N, C-alpha and C positions, 0 to 999 in steps of 0.2 A: 816278847809275848811266850811263846813255845821256851821250852827248855827239858832238851835230855839230858842234864849231869842231873842228878839225885841229888847230887847236895847244896843244889842253885835253888830257891823260887822264884821261880818267876814274876818279875814286875811286872804292873798297868803302867802306859805309860802320863805322866801322872794328868793328861789332857780327857786322854777316856776315864779317869779315875774320878774325875773333876764334875765330867758330862754327865758318867752312870748315875753319880749322889746325885746330882740332879732331877734326875729319871726319878728316884726314888729304888738304883735297885746294889747290890751292895759285891763287894770284892771277892769274889771265892777262889781258892786254890785248884784246882785238880787233878789229878795223878793217877794216871792210869798204864797200869802193869801190865807184861804178857804173862799170862799162866806158872804159879812158878815162880817167879819172882822176886831172889832174895834184896833184904833191905844191903844199898847199898850198889845195884846191879843197875850198872847205863844200863838196860835196855828196855825203859820205859818211858810217857812221854810226859811232862806237866805242862799243863799251861792256868794262866789267870782271867780269870767271865768277870761278868759282871752282871749277875744274875738278882734276878723277884724273887727266889724261894733258893732252897735249901735244898738239897738233890738226898734222898732215902736211902737207906741199905735195900736191896732188890731192884735197883730202879735203873737202866739202862739209858744209856749215853749212847750216841750215835754221835762218830763224830765228822769230821769232814775229810775224813782217805777215807772214811765208810768199812770202818773198821765201828765194833760196839762192844762198850765196857756197861762190865755189874757192877753198881756198886758193893763195895762190904765193909767197908767203915767211912764217920765221919766226927772227924776229932779238931778241936780247938786249939790256936795257938794264940798268945797276947803279943802286937805286933803296932809300930807307931805309924800311924797315917803319915805323909809323908806333905800334905795340901796343909796339914798343923798342927802336926807335932803330938797328937792326941796318943792318944791308946784306945785298941779294942781290939778283939776275939775276933781274930783270923779264921775263917772255916779251912780248910783243909776237906776234899772229898776224894778217898781215895776206892777206885777198881780195879775190875783187872777187866780183862780182856778176853773176849767170848769167840772159843774158835769158831772159824770161817766154816761155811758149808760147803761140804764137797760138791 
């Protein structure tokens, strides 16, 4: 589910996707890049999660590694759902890592 390859969107395992959908959650792709990263840099992390809400610009995400990212953009991409072959808009949340306090 976690990817450090900027050209690949991480996939949710089908079982996790189905369980989340049953609970009313929706898949969201999260990208967190370091400050100053350019498109294609292999310095950030992306991962798929199941959420009941969509983070908005300015929201802060506290990641499991202790880092914090701030949402700077939200966009949507048409995607095919693996469990039914239907199309959906897959939200992608783009965030930038905040500097850790010294």
